[in-house]
VOPAGU-2260 file (C-alpha; in pm, 1 decimal, decimal comma):
REM VOPAGU-2260
SITE   aa  ch    i         X         Y         Z
SITE  MET   A    0   -2931,7   10613,7  -16488,4
SITE  THR   A    1   -2815,1   10952,8  -16484,0
SITE  VAL   A    2   -2814,6   11218,3  -16198,1
SITE  ASN   A    3   -2934,8   11577,7  -16288,5
SITE  GLY   A    4    -223,7    9851,7  -16815,0
SITE  ALA   A    5     111,1    9735,6  -16750,7
SITE  LEU   A    6     216,6    9557,3  -16435,4
SITE  GLY   A    7     427,2    9779,3  -16183,5
SITE  LYS   A    8     755,2    9713,4  -16017,6
SITE  LEU   A    9     713,4    9495,9  -15711,5
SITE  GLU   A   10    1029,4    9460,5  -15486,9
SITE  PRO   A   11    1107,5    9295,8  -15147,1
SITE  HIS   A   12    1054,1    9470,6  -14816,2
SITE  ASP   A   13    1088,0    9271,4  -14465,5
SITE  GLN   A   14     862,7    9394,8  -14182,3
SITE  ARG   A   15    1082,9    9189,2  -13943,0
SITE  SER   A   16    1350,1    9441,6  -13973,0
SITE  GLU   A   17    1205,2    9772,5  -14061,2
SITE  ASP   A   18     957,4   10008,2  -13880,6
SITE  LEU   A   19     610,0   10026,5  -14040,2
SITE  ALA   A   20     583,5   10392,4  -13980,4
SITE  PRO   A   21     401,3   10560,6  -14279,5
SITE  SER   A   22     650,2   10690,2  -14547,2
SITE  ARG   A   23     623,1   11028,6  -14646,3
SITE  PHE   A   24     527,9   11079,3  -15020,3
SITE  SER   A   25     637,3   11404,3  -15220,5
SITE  GLY   A   26     640,5   11234,5  -15570,9
SITE  GLY   A   27     950,5   11015,1  -15510,2
SITE  THR   A   28     966,1   10616,7  -15508,1
SITE  LEU   A   29     820,7   10466,5  -15187,3
SITE  PRO   A   30     995,7   10169,9  -14984,4
SITE  VAL   A   31     853,4    9847,9  -15159,6
SITE  ALA   A   32     716,9    9563,8  -14966,1
SITE  THR   A   33     620,4    9214,6  -15000,2
SITE  ARG   A   34     474,5    8951,1  -14782,5
SITE  TYR   A   35     662,5    8703,9  -14602,5
SITE  SER   A   36     597,7    8393,3  -14359,2
SITE  PRO   A   37     687,0    8493,4  -13988,9
SITE  ALA   A   38     923,2    8300,4  -13792,3
SITE  PRO   A   39     722,8    8049,5  -13553,4
SITE  GLY   A   40     657,7    8235,2  -13217,9
SITE  SER   A   41     790,2    8534,1  -13344,9
SITE  GLY   A   42     458,0    8734,1  -13303,3
SITE  GLY   A   43     502,1    8855,8  -13658,8
SITE  THR   A   44     230,9    8892,8  -13916,5
SITE  ALA   A   45     213,8    8863,3  -14295,0
SITE  GLY   A   46     281,4    9171,2  -14461,9
SITE  TYR   A   47     191,8    9361,2  -14760,4
SITE  THR   A   48     334,8    9442,1  -15132,6
SITE  VAL   A   49     408,0    9810,9  -15236,2
SITE  VAL   A   50     322,0    9887,2  -15583,7
SITE  ASP   A   51     601,3   10115,9  -15722,3
SITE  SER   A   52     458,4   10411,2  -15946,7
SITE  PRO   A   53     607,4   10692,8  -16112,4
SITE  ARG   A   54     274,2   10884,5  -16083,6
SITE  THR   A   55     261,2   11166,9  -15832,3
SITE  ASN   A   56     -17,8   11243,5  -15573,0
SITE  PRO   A   57      78,0   11561,5  -15355,0
SITE  TYR   A   58    -236,2   11515,2  -15150,1
SITE  ARG   A   59    -109,6   11162,2  -15051,7
SITE  ASP   A   60      81,1   11281,8  -14732,5
SITE  LYS   A   61    -241,5   11430,9  -14590,1
SITE  VAL   A   62    -470,1   11101,1  -14623,0
SITE  VAL   A   63    -173,5   10903,3  -14490,5
SITE  HIS   A   64    -139,9   11139,5  -14166,5
SITE  THR   A   65    -527,5   11118,1  -14133,8
SITE  TYR   A   66    -494,8   10736,3  -14045,3
SITE  ASP   A   67    -140,6   10729,8  -13871,7
SITE  ASP   A   68    -280,8   10720,1  -13511,7
SITE  SER   A   69    -275,3   10385,9  -13322,6
SITE  PRO   A   70    -555,3   10131,1  -13448,6
SITE  GLU   A   71    -635,9   10111,7  -13087,8
SITE  ILE   A   72    -722,8   10460,3  -13069,0
SITE  TRP   A   73    -957,2   10420,1  -13376,5
SITE  ARG   A   74   -1119,1   10115,2  -13200,0
SITE  ARG   A   75   -1208,2   10323,9  -12908,1
SITE  VAL   A   76   -1364,3   10568,4  -13158,6
SITE  LEU   A   77   -1535,1   10363,3  -13401,7
SITE  GLY   A   78   -1570,7   10025,9  -13211,3
SITE  ASP   A   79   -1407,2    9674,9  -13293,3
SITE  THR   A   80   -1472,2    9660,2  -13659,4
SITE  CYS   A   81   -1321,9   10018,7  -13705,2
SITE  LEU   A   82   -1583,8   10062,2  -14008,9
SITE  PHE   A   83   -1560,2   10440,7  -14093,4
SITE  GLU   A   84   -1848,4   10464,6  -14336,3
SITE  TRP   A   85   -2199,0   10530,3  -14165,1
SITE  GLY   A   86   -2446,0   10305,3  -14082,0
SITE  VAL   A   87   -2808,7   10217,9  -14123,1
SITE  TYR   A   88   -3040,7   10249,5  -13813,2
SITE  GLU   A   89   -3359,6   10295,2  -13954,7
SITE  GLY   A   90   -3590,0   10004,9  -13873,3
SITE  ALA   A   91   -3400,4    9860,0  -13601,6
SITE  THR   A   92   -3579,2    9731,8  -13296,4
SITE  ARG   A   93   -3297,4    9790,5  -13033,6
SITE  ALA   A   94   -3004,5   10021,2  -13016,3
SITE  LEU   A   95   -2713,8    9926,9  -13259,9
SITE  SER   A   96   -2335,0    9949,0  -13202,5
SITE  LEU   A   97   -2161,5   10123,0  -13481,8
SITE  GLY   A   98   -2018,7    9808,7  -13632,0
SITE  GLU   A   99   -2375,2    9660,7  -13645,0
SITE  ALA   A  100   -2498,8    9956,8  -13825,1
SITE  GLY   A  101   -2215,8    9969,2  -14049,3
SITE  VAL   A  102   -2271,0    9598,8  -14157,4
SITE  ARG   A  103   -2641,1    9667,3  -14213,0
SITE  PHE   A  104   -2544,0    9967,5  -14459,0
SITE  PHE   A  105   -2311,4    9742,1  -14648,3
SITE  ASP   A  106   -2548,4    9446,8  -14654,2
SITE  ARG   A  107   -2824,0    9693,1  -14799,1
SITE  GLN   A  108   -2580,6    9799,9  -15065,0
SITE  LEU   A  109   -2496,7    9424,9  -15145,8
SITE  GLY   A  110   -2873,1    9370,6  -15179,8
SITE  LEU   A  111   -2903,4    9659,4  -15406,6
SITE  ALA   A  112   -2639,9    9514,5  -15639,9
SITE  GLY   A  113   -2822,4    9173,5  -15638,6
SITE  LEU   A  114   -2553,6    9004,4  -15444,1
SITE  LEU   A  115   -2753,6    8872,2  -15164,9
SITE  GLY   A  116   -2979,2    8613,4  -15316,5
SITE  ALA   A  117   -2908,8    8237,9  -15424,3
SITE  ASP   A  118   -2900,0    8337,4  -15776,1
SITE  ARG   A  119   -2635,2    8593,7  -15741,9
SITE  PRO   A  120   -2339,8    8576,8  -15991,7
SITE  ARG   A  121   -2025,1    8386,0  -15891,1
SITE  ILE   A  122   -1727,5    8622,3  -15803,6
SITE  GLY   A  123   -1401,6    8486,3  -15897,9
SITE  ARG   A  124   -1177,4    8792,4  -15812,6
SITE  MET   A  125   -1254,0    9101,5  -15638,1
SITE  LEU   A  126   -1089,5    9443,5  -15529,7
SITE  ASP   A  127   -1122,7    9639,6  -15200,2
SITE  LEU   A  128   -1022,1    9974,2  -15312,8
SITE  GLY   A  129    -922,7   10150,7  -14989,5
SITE  CYS   A  130    -963,0    9857,1  -14752,4
SITE  GLY   A  131    -935,5   10088,3  -14412,7
SITE  TRP   A  132    -835,8    9868,5  -14100,8
SITE  GLY   A  133    -952,1    9542,4  -14267,0
SITE  PHE   A  134   -1277,3    9436,4  -14136,0
SITE  LEU   A  135   -1462,8    9471,9  -14450,3
SITE  CYS   A  136   -1203,7    9215,7  -14637,1
SITE  TYR   A  137   -1285,6    8978,1  -14345,7
SITE  LEU   A  138   -1670,8    9038,0  -14432,3
SITE  LEU   A  139   -1628,7    8985,5  -14820,3
SITE  ALA   A  140   -1446,0    8681,1  -14767,8
SITE  ARG   A  141   -1729,8    8539,3  -14556,4
SITE  ARG   A  142   -2008,5    8658,8  -14788,9
SITE  PHE   A  143   -1835,3    8535,1  -15095,0
SITE  PRO   A  144   -1669,7    8197,8  -15008,1
SITE  GLU   A  145   -1628,2    8103,6  -15347,2
SITE  CYS   A  146   -1409,4    8394,5  -15434,2
SITE  LEU   A  147   -1046,0    8282,2  -15374,3
SITE  ARG   A  148    -862,7    8605,8  -15482,9
SITE  ILE   A  149    -928,6    8923,4  -15295,5
SITE  ASP   A  150    -708,8    9220,6  -15352,4
SITE  ALA   A  151    -711,0    9502,4  -15119,0
SITE  ILE   A  152    -534,0    9822,7  -15147,1
SITE  ASN   A  153    -451,3   10120,5  -14924,6
SITE  ILE   A  154    -190,9   10398,6  -14908,2
SITE  SER   A  155    -180,0   10398,4  -14529,9
SITE  PRO   A  156     109,1   10145,5  -14402,9
SITE  ARG   A  157     -33,9   10181,4  -14050,4
SITE  GLN   A  158    -369,0   10037,3  -14178,7
SITE  LEU   A  159    -216,3    9795,1  -14397,2
SITE  ASP   A  160     -19,9    9671,1  -14097,5
SITE  TYR   A  161    -304,7    9623,0  -13884,9
SITE  CYS   A  162    -500,7    9475,9  -14181,9
SITE  ALA   A  163    -225,5    9196,4  -14219,0
SITE  ARG   A  164    -251,0    9109,7  -13844,7
SITE  TYR   A  165    -654,5    9103,0  -13840,2
SITE  LEU   A  166    -657,6    8896,3  -14152,3
SITE  SER   A  167    -392,0    8658,4  -14034,6
SITE  ASP   A  168    -572,1    8611,4  -13721,5
SITE  HIS   A  169    -869,2    8496,8  -13937,9
SITE  ASP   A  170    -654,6    8256,4  -14144,4
SITE  LEU   A  171    -760,1    8464,1  -14471,4
SITE  PHE   A  172    -389,6    8533,6  -14623,2
SITE  ASP   A  173    -456,0    8238,6  -14860,2
SITE  ARG   A  174    -718,7    8446,0  -15026,0
SITE  VAL   A  175    -640,4    8808,4  -14937,1
SITE  SER   A  176    -339,4    8987,1  -15093,1
SITE  LEU   A  177    -246,7    9352,8  -14966,4
SITE  TYR   A  178    -110,5    9620,6  -15151,4
SITE  LEU   A  179      40,0    9950,4  -15069,1
SITE  CYS   A  180    -109,7   10126,1  -15388,1
SITE  ASP   A  181    -250,3   10476,2  -15450,8
SITE  GLY   A  182    -595,5   10461,9  -15592,6
SITE  GLN   A  183    -489,8   10603,0  -15926,6
SITE  ASP   A  184    -266,2   10303,7  -15964,9
SITE  VAL   A  185    -488,9   10017,2  -15978,5
SITE  GLY   A  186    -372,9    9955,3  -16337,2
SITE  LEU   A  187     -48,8    9851,6  -16190,8
SITE  LEU   A  188    -186,0    9550,9  -15991,7
SITE  PRO   A  189     -63,5    9218,1  -16089,5
SITE  ASP   A  190    -244,1    8987,5  -16341,9
SITE  PRO   A  191    -448,7    9241,7  -16555,7
SITE  GLU   A  192    -567,1    8941,1  -16769,8
SITE  GLN   A  193    -771,8    8835,8  -16474,6
SITE  PRO   A  194   -1043,2    9125,8  -16435,4
SITE  TYR   A  195   -1228,8    9204,6  -16128,0
SITE  ASP   A  196   -1576,4    9086,3  -16086,2
SITE  LEU   A  197   -1667,5    9297,0  -15804,2
SITE  VAL   A  198   -1501,2    9597,5  -15673,2
SITE  ILE   A  199   -1585,9    9776,9  -15338,5
SITE  VAL   A  200   -1507,0   10147,1  -15298,9
SITE  ARG   A  201   -1643,6   10299,1  -14994,0
SITE  GLY   A  202   -1534,1   10641,1  -14841,2
SITE  VAL   A  203   -1231,4   10642,3  -15041,5
SITE  TYR   A  204   -1311,6   10885,8  -15340,8
SITE  THR   A  205   -1389,9   11165,7  -15073,0
SITE  HIS   A  206   -1018,5   11201,3  -15003,9
SITE  PHE   A  207    -928,5   11227,8  -15371,9
SITE  PRO   A  208    -837,7   11555,2  -15543,9
SITE  ASN   A  209   -1059,9   11558,4  -15878,2
SITE  ASP   A  210    -776,5   11438,6  -16101,0
SITE  VAL   A  211    -674,5   11165,4  -15906,9
SITE  TYR   A  212   -1041,9   11072,8  -15888,7
SITE  GLU   A  213   -1081,9   11078,2  -16265,3
SITE  ALA   A  214    -729,4   10878,5  -16322,6
SITE  SER   A  215    -865,6   10613,4  -16052,0
SITE  VAL   A  216   -1187,8   10562,0  -16238,6
SITE  SER   A  217   -1025,7   10566,3  -16572,3
SITE  ALA   A  218    -784,5   10307,7  -16452,7
SITE  LEU   A  219   -1033,6   10086,7  -16289,6
SITE  ALA   A  220   -1254,9   10069,2  -16593,6
SITE  GLU   A  221    -973,2    9877,5  -16767,0
SITE  ARG   A  222    -951,1    9618,1  -16484,8
SITE  VAL   A  223   -1319,0    9549,1  -16439,8
SITE  ALA   A  224   -1479,9    9245,9  -16620,5
SITE  PRO   A  225   -1757,8    9323,4  -16875,7
SITE  GLY   A  226   -2094,1    9297,6  -16679,1
SITE  GLY   A  227   -1862,9    9338,1  -16344,5
SITE  ILE   A  228   -2029,6    9523,4  -16054,4
SITE  VAL   A  229   -1855,8    9845,2  -15859,0
SITE  ILE   A  230   -2040,7    9938,5  -15525,8
SITE  ILE   A  231   -1938,4   10295,5  -15379,7
SITE  SER   A  232   -2025,6   10484,0  -15100,4
SITE  ASP   A  233   -1913,8   10821,5  -15097,6
SITE  THR   A  234   -2009,1   11186,1  -14930,1
SITE  LEU   A  235   -2147,9   11436,8  -15219,5
SITE  PHE   A  236   -2246,6   11815,4  -15158,4
SITE  ARG   A  237   -2546,0   11970,9  -15318,9
SITE  GLY   A  238   -2417,0   12221,5  -15602,6
SITE  ASP   A  239   -2535,9   12561,0  -15697,7
SITE  PRO   A  240   -2729,9   12621,5  -16010,5
SITE  THR   A  241   -2425,1   12612,8  -16217,2
SITE  GLY   A  242   -2312,2   12285,0  -16061,3
SITE  GLY   A  243   -2026,9   12442,9  -15862,2
SITE  LEU   A  244   -1995,6   12433,4  -15489,4
SITE  ASP   A  245   -1946,5   12812,3  -15437,2
SITE  ALA   A  246   -2262,2   12849,0  -15243,7
SITE  TYR   A  247   -2146,4   12572,3  -14984,4
SITE  VAL   A  248   -2030,6   12726,7  -14673,4
SITE  SER   A  249   -1930,7   12499,2  -14372,6
SITE  GLU   A  250   -2123,4   12580,5  -14044,5
SITE  ILE   A  251   -1779,7   12561,7  -13858,2
SITE  PRO   A  252   -1491,9   12741,2  -14064,1
SITE  ASP   A  253   -1269,6   12509,7  -14254,0
SITE  GLU   A  254    -960,9   12617,3  -14063,9
SITE  VAL   A  255    -816,4   12294,8  -14121,1
SITE  ASP   A  256    -886,6   12025,6  -14416,8
SITE  ARG   A  257   -1049,0   11783,4  -14156,2
SITE  LEU   A  258    -966,2   11403,4  -14212,6
SITE  ALA   A  259    -856,9   11496,7  -14543,4
SITE  CYS   A  260   -1209,7   11548,9  -14690,8
SITE  GLY   A  261   -1155,9   11900,3  -14829,1
SITE  ASN   A  262   -1197,7   11764,7  -15192,4
SITE  ARG   A  263   -1594,3   11801,7  -15216,4
SITE  LYS   A  264   -1784,9   11701,8  -15502,4
SITE  THR   A  265   -2132,9   11717,4  -15625,8
SITE  PRO   A  266   -2341,4   11413,3  -15727,4
SITE  GLU   A  267   -2363,1   11545,3  -16111,9
SITE  TYR   A  268   -1972,2   11562,2  -16119,6
SITE  PHE   A  269   -1925,0   11237,4  -15954,1
SITE  ALA   A  270   -2172,5   11035,2  -16159,4
SITE  GLY   A  271   -2040,9   11220,9  -16482,0
SITE  VAL   A  272   -1706,7   11088,3  -16438,1
SITE  LEU   A  273   -1815,6   10722,5  -16367,5
SITE  GLU   A  274   -2036,0   10741,5  -16689,0
SITE  ALA   A  275   -1770,1   10863,1  -16904,4
SITE  ASN   A  276   -1549,9   10575,3  -16831,2
SITE  SER   A  277   -1795,0   10289,9  -16958,1
SITE  PHE   A  278   -1973,4   10236,9  -16631,3
SITE  GLU   A  279   -2338,9   10221,9  -16626,0
SITE  ILE   A  280   -2509,3   10346,7  -16336,0
SITE  ARG   A  281   -2761,3   10103,3  -16211,4
SITE  ASP   A  282   -2858,1   10242,6  -15870,2
SITE  MET   A  283   -2769,8   10562,8  -15737,2
SITE  ARG   A  284   -2949,3   10694,0  -15394,8
SITE  VAL   A  285   -2898,5   10903,2  -15079,3
SITE  LEU   A  286   -2820,8   10597,1  -14859,1
SITE  PRO   A  287   -2792,7   10587,9  -14544,2
SITE  SER   A  288   -3054,0   10869,8  -14483,4
SITE  ASN   A  289   -2913,5   11189,0  -14372,3
SITE  GLY   A  290   -3085,7   11117,4  -14033,6
SITE  ASP   A  291   -2915,0   10786,4  -14003,0
SITE  VAL   A  292   -2580,6   10962,1  -14089,1
SITE  ALA   A  293   -2622,1   11223,6  -13828,4
SITE  HIS   A  294   -2679,5   10947,4  -13593,6
SITE  TRP   A  295   -2365,1   10767,3  -13685,2
SITE  PHE   A  296   -2169,6   11097,9  -13609,2
SITE  GLY   A  297   -2358,2   11129,7  -13291,9
SITE  ASP   A  298   -2207,6   10800,8  -13167,2
SITE  VAL   A  299   -1903,1   10856,0  -13275,3
SITE  LYS   A  300   -1862,1   11190,5  -13111,3
SITE  ALA   A  301   -1996,8   11051,1  -12792,2
SITE  ASN   A  302   -1748,5   10785,7  -12810,7
SITE  ILE   A  303   -1474,3   11028,2  -12862,7
SITE  GLU   A  304   -1555,8   11242,3  -12562,1
SITE  ARG   A  305   -1608,2   10925,7  -12317,2
SITE  ALA   A  306   -1274,1   10775,4  -12437,7
SITE  PHE   A  307   -1075,3   11115,3  -12419,7
SITE  PRO   A  308   -1254,7   11338,7  -12139,9
SITE  GLU   A  309    -944,9   11540,2  -12105,2
SITE  GLY   A  310    -997,9   11615,1  -12476,2
SITE  VAL   A  311    -765,2   11480,1  -12813,8
SITE  SER   A  312    -581,5   11640,8  -13087,3
SITE  GLY   A  313    -510,3   11548,0  -13466,8
SITE  PRO   A  314    -751,7   11349,9  -13684,0
SITE  VAL   A  315    -959,8   11221,6  -13395,3
SITE  GLU   A  316   -1035,7   11595,7  -13285,7
SITE  GLU   A  317   -1091,6   11678,4  -13659,1
SITE  LEU   A  318   -1360,2   11369,3  -13655,7
SITE  ARG   A  319   -1520,3   11539,9  -13325,9
SITE  VAL   A  320   -1534,1   11880,6  -13477,6
SITE  MET   A  321   -1652,0   11728,6  -13828,2
SITE  ALA   A  322   -1970,0   11536,4  -13625,0
SITE  ASP   A  323   -2105,9   11887,5  -13559,3
SITE  ASN   A  324   -2033,5   12059,1  -13890,4
SITE  MET   A  325   -2146,2   11756,3  -14090,5
SITE  SER   A  326   -2439,8   11717,6  -13862,5
SITE  ALA   A  327   -2564,7   12078,0  -13939,1
SITE  ALA   A  328   -2508,3   12040,2  -14307,6
SITE  LEU   A  329   -2704,4   11726,2  -14310,6
SITE  ALA   A  330   -2981,2   11900,1  -14137,5
SITE  LYS   A  331   -2997,1   12169,5  -14403,7
SITE  ASP   A  332   -2974,1   11914,3  -14689,5
SITE  GLN   A  333   -2639,4   12048,4  -14801,4
SITE  VAL   A  334   -2473,8   11700,8  -14822,7
SITE  SER   A  335   -2566,1   11345,5  -14823,3
SITE  ALA   A  336   -2420,2   11009,0  -14830,5
SITE  TYR   A  337   -2464,8   10826,0  -15168,5
SITE  SER   A  338   -2480,8   10468,9  -15254,7
SITE  ILE   A  339   -2396,7   10394,2  -15603,8
SITE  VAL   A  340   -2398,1   10040,7  -15799,1
SITE  LEU   A  341   -2234,4   10048,4  -16156,8
SITE  ARG   A  342   -2193,6    9772,5  -16395,5
SITE  ARG   A  343   -1896,9    9780,1  -16629,2
SITE  LYS   A  344   -2034,7    9782,3  -17009,2
SITE  GLY   A  345   -1948,2    9506,2  -17229,2
SITE  ASP   A  346   -1679,6    9643,8  -17409,3
SITE  ARG   A  347   -1329,3    9673,3  -17280,9
């Protein structure tokens, strides 16, 4: 359907003695981390592993900054699940929380991928590319109990620290491995001889400059098993007749790059990169509907204004402004959330 490597260096880092504030990245080598078993009664958590890569990404600092606020602030904004990728409200018989709507959306995607029925394929290894605050890793572990190896990557030390604590609280560290790893460096994850049967990429590529997006998809294609499934959710903008975005103008002027989402992409470009890298698009549709995405933004804005009546700054304020800006664009059909299901073609 068309819409008109080698193992990296892994070194030790101990959370018990070092602060986990995000490292600033400007093309150098990041501190490198590995998981440890916390001392009994210490209150510590398991950690994560940092994949050391020579590849640079000048935009990385902006994304890390976007998620540098306390997780408790984000829980007040997004609810306890901290899911940050829309929700499906249509057809509900009662008011839904942000978390419930988000789970309904993800389950809808799993259904479109053929992963909810009794005859679904068994999943041996999976990757959560851009694992956020960790709830989706938890959900994946519950949805696929036979999968004993779940890898989850992120470039935010703040989020990974919270993920580690969250997954430890749910006794999932025997199945989930966390990595501080740029999305373009998935080829450096361990054990390339064991390909991924399922990959989840939700709300991640929206942060990537085009060259990083293309590098990530290319690297991912080398790590997915033939016939493997990739599920994507991303925000895509309507292009002009030439396929560009020159005609798009934000309702609220883009005085800042809100939430590191300034690297806008069209559906045609997005799909073309996937198809050029041995992925077959099995399903690509607007989901959730524009109305449901606007509903999600409205709920988030209400949470922000209720939690911070005196106002707020930084990324949370950017999200509050984005709620109005995106709702206007959704109403004009200038932008939509897209659900995409891919199958890796048979040759590798």
